[in-house]
VEXPA-594678 format. One record per residue (C-alpha): x, y, z. Coordinates in steps of 0.05 Angstrom, whole numbers, padded with zeros to 5 digits, always signed. Example, Ala and Ser with C-alpha at 12.3 -4.5 7.8 and 13.67 -1.06 7.14 Angstrom:
<rs>
+00246-00090+00156+00273-00021+00143
</rs>
This chain:
<rs>
+01473+00140+00448+01537+00089+00429+01583+00133+00395+01572+00132+00319+01496+00109+00325+01464+00183+00322+01458+00208+00251+01511+00253+00262+01478+00314+00228+01509+00374+00257+01575+00365+00214+01526+00354+00155+01490+00419+00174+01551+00457+00175+01581+00434+00106+01509+00450+00077+01511+00524+00111+01570+00533+00071+01545+00503+00008+01543+00565-00047+01487+00538-00082+01433+00495-00063+01383+00457-00097+01305+00458-00080+01273+00386-00071+01204+00364-00058+01192+00306-00018+01132+00268-00024+01103+00240+00035+01051+00192+00011+01023+00170+00083+00966+00202+00123+00955+00271+00115+00995+00322+00154+00975+00383+00197+00997+00440+00154+00981+00489+00205+01028+00457+00253+01081+00519+00276+01135+00474+00259+01110+00455+00188+01074+00519+00164+01143+00539+00129+01156+00465+00108+01104+00448+00064+01100+00444-00009+01063+00501-00053+01032+00492-00114+01047+00559-00143+00991+00547-00209+00934+00537-00154+00892+00594-00126+00871+00565-00053+00803+00551-00041+00773+00584-00105+00732+00510-00130+00777+00512-00200+00830+00473-00225+00876+00532-00237+00938+00491-00263+00892+00444-00303+00934+00383-00267+00857+00351-00255+00863+00369-00192+00823+00421-00150+00855+00466-00103+00915+00420-00094+00953+00480-00060+00998+00431-00015+00983+00363-00044+00918+00316-00044+00885+00266-00013+00874+00207-00051+00846+00168+00008+00782+00211+00006+00795+00244-00070+00787+00310-00042+00833+00374-00028+00833+00367+00041+00898+00337+00068+00884+00342+00144+00830+00314+00178+00856+00316+00252+00881+00253+00295+00879+00204+00237+00932+00248+00201+00983+00239+00259+01029+00181+00224+01042+00227+00166+01050+00294+00207+01102+00256+00248+01138+00234+00190+01143+00305+00161+01175+00338+00223+01233+00292+00222+01242+00309+00148+01239+00384+00145+01209+00418+00212+01225+00483+00218+01293+00507+00251+01306+00558+00307+01228+00564+00322+01223+00525+00386+01196+00453+00372+01240+00408+00338+01291+00414+00281+01277+00373+00219+01336+00341+00184+01331+00378+00122+01329+00455+00115+01259+00478+00103+01285+00532+00058+01295+00491+00006+01266+00427+00030+01196+00421+00022+01140+00369+00037+01080+00350-00013+01025+00320+00029+00997+00265-00009+00944+00234+00036+00932+00152+00016+00921+00125+00085+00861+00141+00132+00812+00123+00180+00828+00096+00253+00869+00049+00226+00915+00083+00176+00893+00034+00124+00903+00046+00047+00905+00010-00023+00948+00001-00078+00908+00049-00126+00906+00107-00083+00988+00101-00069+00996+00098-00151+00956+00153-00168+00991+00192-00110+01069+00170-00142+01043+00195-00213+01020+00260-00175+01086+00269-00144+01123+00249-00207+01078+00300-00251+01086+00353-00194+01160+00358-00183+01173+00314-00128+01248+00273-00127+01237+00233-00064+01177+00195-00041+01177+00172+00034+01136+00109+00042+01122+00090+00110+01079+00037+00100+01073-00035+00073+01030-00101+00058+01044-00176+00048+01006-00173-00015+01046-00168-00079+01018-00113-00135+01047-00118-00200+01019-00049-00218+01059-00013-00155+01116-00057-00175+01123-00035-00248+01096+00040-00226+01163+00043-00175+01210+00010-00226+01190+00054-00276+01199+00120-00240+01253+00173-00238+01240+00183-00167+01276+00157-00103+01233+00121-00054+01254+00108+00016+01201+00058+00049+01195+00030+00122+01213-00042+00128+01156-00061+00171+01148-00075+00243+01140-00148+00253+01087-00206+00262+01034-00197+00306+01069-00211+00365+01114-00150+00354+01173-00190+00328+01210-00174+00267+01225-00225+00214+01266-00226+00148+01229-00193+00091+01266-00234+00049+01226-00301+00066+01169-00267+00073+01167-00210+00032+01134-00133+00052+01117-00090-00003+01144-00047-00030+01204-00054+00023+01218-00122-00017+01212-00097-00087+01275-00108-00125+01280-00040-00156+01346+00001-00153+01308+00071-00136+01283+00034-00069+01318+00048+00005+01287-00003+00048+01300+00020+00120+01301-00022+00194+01288+00008+00262+01357+00022+00298+01354+00032+00373+01401+00079+00405+01452+00031+00422+01465+00010+00356+01425-00051+00353+01366-00069+00320+01296-00064+00350+01267-00133+00361+01199-00105+00319+01242-00086+00261+01237-00129+00201+01299-00149+00164+01330-00177+00109+01402-00178+00069+01372-00171+00002+01304-00128+00016+01335-00079+00077+01382-00030+00055+01403+00006+00125+01372+00018+00195+01364+00090+00227+01339+00110+00286+01269+00093+00298+01252+00085+00370+01229+00138+00413+01230+00191+00364+01203+00258+00381+01164+00291+00325+01108+00334+00304+01038+00315+00319+00971+00350+00302+00937+00407+00342+01008+00445+00350+01034+00373+00397+01095+00330+00396+01095+00263+00409+01146+00208+00415+01129+00144+00369+01168+00086+00353+01175+00037+00289+01208+00029+00215+01156+00087+00202+01196+00139+00247+01266+00106+00217+01245+00116+00145+01240+00199+00142+01309+00200+00180+01333+00175+00111+01293+00210+00073+01312+00277+00111+01386+00261+00098+01379+00243+00024+01339+00306+00016
</rs>
């Protein structure tokens, strides 16, 4: 990469190693599900200590049965991994907090202290979802101890309830800016908004897709009012289902870079 364009993680890791006390942080990945059995992610998942896995009982009384690593709001059950349809969320999780020094890749955040809560709100072959599922996932994240939400999705449809839920949340939301029009050409989302990236709340960081030479990818949306930062998002290698790794590109890959750094 061009000098100064990578995320310069090594000095940050060195400082972090020297820190006397490290804070535990839970990151909610509101996305497709996550392959929690991936060797690079097994030690990275948030665990709901109040729940006994697989007993069919809501042990902690939070309204969700067997929500051990999160919840599936797309199908309204505890199954957060359904195979290939959960590639997108699995990839994001690896960038944020894949285990270090175990082969595979290294996530940005130290997975002894940063844990991923899998909140599946997108699914099917096209990875679609609806605002109601996302809103419920945000409420769950808040209620169960998350402080950061990664939202690698967007819609041109404004939803007032979603706007209010994010605005009123104590959490930080890191959001993909979107990947251009039908032709794959990025556009100004101040003029043609994409939500949640174009919401005006102070607790949103909206992320564009940076190329390794420091320029914006042609597919990345932009906008001085809506987009806050750009991060590497093109040919990013991360965890994918069935113990595999793949290169993926888009603002969906750039947002978890910022989420990992924030965590």
